[in-house]
C-alpha positions as CSV (number, residue, x, y, z in Angstrom):
1,M,138.2,151.6,43.6
2,H,140.2,148.5,44.6
3,A,142.1,147.0,41.7
4,E,143.7,143.7,40.8
5,N,146.3,143.1,38.1
6,A,146.0,141.5,34.7
7,T,147.5,138.0,34.5
8,K,150.7,137.2,32.6
9,G,150.0,134.9,29.8
10,A,146.2,135.4,29.9
11,T,144.5,134.1,26.7
12,D,141.5,135.0,24.6
13,G,140.8,138.5,25.9
14,V,139.8,141.9,24.6
15,L,141.6,145.2,24.7
16,T,139.2,148.1,25.2
17,F,140.5,151.6,24.3
18,R,138.1,154.1,25.8
19,V,138.5,157.6,24.3
20,P,136.5,160.5,25.8
21,N,136.5,163.8,24.0
22,E,138.5,166.3,26.1
23,E,137.9,169.5,24.0
24,S,134.8,171.7,24.1
25,G,135.1,173.0,20.6
26,A,136.4,170.1,18.6
27,S,135.8,166.4,17.9
28,T,138.2,163.6,18.1
29,T,138.8,162.3,14.6
30,K,141.8,160.0,14.9
31,V,143.1,157.6,17.5
32,Q,146.5,156.0,17.0
33,V,147.7,153.4,19.4
34,V,151.3,152.0,19.4
35,V,151.2,148.3,20.5
36,P,154.4,147.2,22.2
37,T,156.5,144.6,20.3
38,D,159.3,144.0,22.7
39,H,156.7,141.9,24.5
40,P,154.2,141.4,21.8
41,L,150.5,140.7,22.0
42,L,149.7,137.7,19.8
43,S,146.8,137.3,17.3
44,L,145.2,140.7,17.5
45,L,141.9,141.2,15.7
46,V,140.1,144.5,15.5
47,T,136.4,144.7,16.1
48,P,134.5,146.8,13.5
49,E,133.2,150.1,15.0
50,A,130.4,151.9,13.3
51,G,131.7,154.9,11.4
52,W,135.3,154.1,11.9
53,T,138.0,152.5,9.8
54,A,140.9,150.7,11.5
55,Q,144.3,150.5,9.9
56,V,146.5,147.8,11.4
57,T,150.3,147.8,11.0
58,T,152.4,144.8,11.6
59,T,156.2,144.4,12.1
60,K,158.7,141.6,12.1
61,L,159.7,140.7,15.6
62,K,163.4,140.8,16.6
63,T,162.8,137.7,18.6
64,P,160.2,135.3,17.3
65,V,157.7,133.9,19.8
66,K,157.2,130.1,20.1
67,T,153.6,129.0,20.8
68,D,151.7,125.7,20.8
69,D,150.6,126.5,17.2
70,G,154.0,127.3,15.9
71,T,156.5,130.2,15.9
72,V,155.2,133.7,15.5
73,S,157.6,136.1,13.6
74,E,155.3,139.1,13.1
75,A,153.0,141.0,15.4
76,V,150.8,144.1,15.3
77,S,152.7,147.2,16.2
78,E,150.2,150.0,15.6
79,I,146.4,150.5,15.2
80,T,144.9,153.7,13.8
81,W,141.2,154.5,13.8
82,T,139.9,157.2,11.5
83,G,136.7,158.3,9.7
84,G,134.6,158.7,12.8
85,S,133.9,161.5,15.2
86,I,133.8,161.7,19.0
87,K,131.9,164.9,19.9
88,P,132.4,167.0,23.0
89,G,130.9,165.3,26.0
90,Q,131.0,161.9,24.4
91,Y,133.4,158.9,24.3
92,Q,134.1,155.9,22.1
93,D,135.2,152.4,22.9
94,F,137.5,150.6,20.5
95,H,137.8,146.9,20.9
96,V,140.7,144.6,19.9
97,A,140.7,140.8,20.6
98,Y,144.0,139.2,21.5
99,G,145.1,135.6,21.6
100,Q,147.6,135.9,24.5
101,L,149.2,138.5,26.8
102,P,153.0,138.2,27.2
103,D,154.2,136.0,30.2
104,D,157.6,137.6,30.4
105,A,156.7,141.2,31.2
106,D,155.6,143.1,34.3
107,Q,153.8,145.8,32.4
108,L,152.8,147.0,28.9
109,T,152.9,150.6,27.7
110,F,150.5,151.8,25.0
111,K,151.7,155.1,23.6
112,T,148.7,156.9,22.1
113,L,148.0,159.9,19.9
114,Q,144.6,161.6,19.9
115,T,143.8,164.0,17.0
116,Y,141.1,166.6,17.0
117,S,139.1,168.2,14.2
118,D,140.9,171.5,14.7
119,G,144.2,169.9,14.1
120,K,145.3,169.6,17.7
121,V,147.2,166.4,18.6
122,V,147.6,165.2,22.2
123,R,150.5,162.8,22.6
124,W,150.2,160.4,25.5
125,I,153.7,159.1,25.1
126,D,155.8,160.0,28.2
127,E,157.0,157.1,30.3
128,S,156.8,157.3,34.1
129,H,159.7,156.2,36.3
130,E,159.5,155.2,39.9
131,G,160.7,157.9,42.3
132,Q,160.3,160.6,39.7
133,D,157.5,163.2,39.1
134,E,154.7,162.1,36.8
135,P,155.4,163.4,33.3
136,A,153.1,165.9,31.6
137,N,151.5,163.5,29.2
138,P,152.1,160.0,30.6
139,A,151.6,156.9,28.4
140,P,148.9,154.5,29.6
141,V,150.5,151.5,31.3
142,L,149.0,148.0,32.1
143,R,150.6,146.2,34.9
144,L,150.7,142.4,34.7
145,T,150.8,139.9,37.6
146,A,151.7,136.2,37.9
147,A,148.9,133.8,37.3
148,S,149.0,132.6,40.9
149,Q,148.0,136.1,42.0
150,S,145.1,136.5,39.6
151,P,141.4,136.4,40.7
152,A,139.4,133.3,40.2
153,S,138.3,132.5,36.6
154,G,135.1,134.2,35.6
155,K,135.4,137.0,38.2
156,P,136.9,140.0,36.4
157,A,138.7,142.6,38.4
158,A,140.3,145.9,37.4
159,P,144.1,145.9,37.4
160,T,146.2,148.9,38.5
161,A,147.2,151.4,35.9
162,S,150.4,153.3,37.0
163,T,149.9,156.4,34.8
164,A,147.2,158.3,33.0
165,P,146.4,161.4,31.1
166,K,146.4,164.7,33.0
167,A,142.9,165.7,31.9
168,A,139.7,164.5,33.6
169,S,137.6,161.8,32.0
170,K,134.1,160.3,32.1
171,S,133.0,158.3,35.1
172,S,134.0,154.6,35.1
173,D,132.1,151.4,34.7
174,S,133.0,147.8,35.8
175,T,135.8,147.6,33.2
176,A,137.3,151.0,33.9
177,R,139.0,152.6,36.9
178,G,138.9,156.2,37.9
179,L,137.9,157.8,34.6
180,G,137.3,161.4,35.7
181,A,135.5,164.2,33.7
182,A,137.5,164.4,30.4
183,G,140.7,162.9,28.9
184,L,141.9,159.9,27.1
185,A,141.5,156.5,28.8
186,V,142.7,153.1,27.7
187,G,141.5,149.9,29.2
188,V,142.0,146.1,28.9
189,L,139.4,143.5,29.6
190,A,140.4,139.9,29.6
191,V,137.5,137.5,29.0
192,A,138.6,135.1,31.8
193,G,140.0,137.4,34.2
194,A,141.0,141.1,34.3
195,A,140.2,144.6,33.4
196,V,142.3,147.8,33.4
197,A,141.7,151.4,32.7
198,I,143.8,154.5,32.8
199,R,142.7,157.1,35.3
200,K,143.2,160.8,35.0
201,G,146.4,162.4,36.2
202,R,146.5,164.6,39.3
203,T,147.1,168.0,37.9
204,A,147.0,170.0,34.7
205,A,145.4,169.3,31.3
206,P,147.6,167.8,28.6
207,R,149.9,169.9,26.4
208,D,150.9,168.9,22.9
């Protein structure tokens, strides 16, 4: 599928974290997403998901961010969903609204931990580097592009994701790119402009 990039500084969008179950004999019972704070996402609000409880952790920013509404000195650094269950062959979308994407970064990395009912934890935390082999458990990455390169307002497009889990995932829809037959996927949908999803890796299943 052809993909465009998310726009730097985009406002009033929604992060969509799509989590398929990748195990045949266990359910996903916990999803923990580390939100980058070196280039923070401002004004995050978690959408209630039936059966799940979201715990949001904030942290004090090393460098406060100036906005039209004032200076922001704290931002969300982690979101953890618990209490629900994603059974084998199913997936769950978790939605988080944001006020603004950073305008001073080329990409955002969302390190993610996926916990199963049998105690297994898959850690999607490895960072990819250009010119090197893809790591065993790559962290999802959202690439950002300059506003002048974005698609016209009101016409969403799916931005490129540079890395993805090594397992297969479920097939994609208009807000997701290349979700194979199993495996964690993380996507971003901006209301005015862009969508991203993390496709499966090219080889083996994840190892924790």
